[in-house]
C-alpha positions as CSV (number, residue, x, y, z in Angstrom):
1,K,96.1,131.2,95.4
2,K,97.1,129.4,98.5
3,T,94.7,127.0,100.2
4,S,94.8,124.8,103.2
5,C,92.4,122.1,104.3
6,A,91.8,120.0,107.4
7,E,90.3,116.5,107.8
8,W,89.2,114.6,110.8
9,W,87.5,111.3,111.4
10,V,86.7,109.0,114.2
11,Q,86.8,105.3,114.4
12,M,84.7,103.7,117.1
13,R,85.5,100.2,118.0
14,G,83.4,98.2,120.4
15,R,83.4,94.8,121.9
16,T,82.7,93.2,118.5
17,A,85.9,94.5,117.0
18,T,87.9,93.5,120.1
19,K,86.4,90.0,120.0
20,A,87.1,89.7,116.2
21,R,90.7,90.7,116.8
22,A,91.1,88.1,119.5
23,E,89.8,85.5,117.1
24,G,92.3,86.5,114.4
25,V,89.9,88.4,112.2
26,V,91.3,91.6,110.7
27,S,89.0,94.5,111.1
28,G,89.3,98.3,111.1
29,I,91.7,100.4,109.1
30,G,94.8,98.8,107.8
31,F,98.1,100.3,106.9
32,H,97.6,103.5,104.8
33,W,99.1,106.9,103.9
34,D,97.2,109.9,105.1
35,T,96.4,111.7,101.8
36,D,94.0,114.3,100.3
37,E,91.4,111.9,98.9
38,D,89.7,114.6,96.8
39,L,92.9,115.1,94.9
40,V,93.2,111.4,94.4
41,D,89.6,111.3,92.9
42,Q,90.0,114.5,90.9
43,A,93.6,114.3,89.6
44,G,95.0,110.8,90.5
45,V,97.7,112.4,92.7
46,R,98.6,111.6,96.2
47,V,99.4,114.6,98.4
48,C,100.3,114.0,102.1
49,P,99.4,116.5,104.8
50,Q,102.1,118.9,106.2
51,L,101.0,118.0,109.7
52,S,99.1,115.0,111.2
53,T,98.1,114.0,114.6
54,V,96.8,110.8,116.0
55,T,94.9,110.6,119.4
56,Y,93.9,107.4,121.1
57,L,91.2,107.8,123.8
58,T,91.6,104.2,125.0
59,D,94.4,101.6,125.3
60,G,94.7,98.5,123.2
61,A,94.8,100.2,119.8
62,S,97.3,99.3,117.0
63,P,100.5,101.4,117.1
64,T,101.0,104.4,114.9
65,V,104.0,104.1,112.6
66,V,105.8,107.1,111.1
67,F,108.2,106.7,108.2
68,D,110.8,109.1,106.8
69,K,109.4,108.4,103.3
70,F,106.8,109.9,101.1
71,P,104.5,107.8,98.8
72,P,104.8,108.4,95.0
73,L,102.8,111.4,93.8
74,D,101.1,109.3,91.1
75,Y,98.4,107.3,92.9
76,S,98.5,104.5,90.3
77,D,102.3,104.0,90.6
78,D,102.2,100.9,92.9
79,A,105.7,99.8,91.9
80,A,107.2,103.1,93.3
81,L,105.1,102.7,96.4
82,Y,107.0,99.6,97.4
83,A,110.5,100.5,96.0
């Protein structure tokens, strides 16, 4: 059985986040791998999407970084994550 899923989310950042950033306070979403969070919860495995998009509707956002590397399948394998 083949399945496919989609995920979307929105992060709204107002003046408070902008002011916090100017004052050196880290806020918002940090570095992360896009992954199927249900599979992490159910089986402890990290599966990345086949396709991702990022859309900024304002300027001043942090850059998006794309690596030619996949995270380890085992979600608890932190040593392999940074190898």
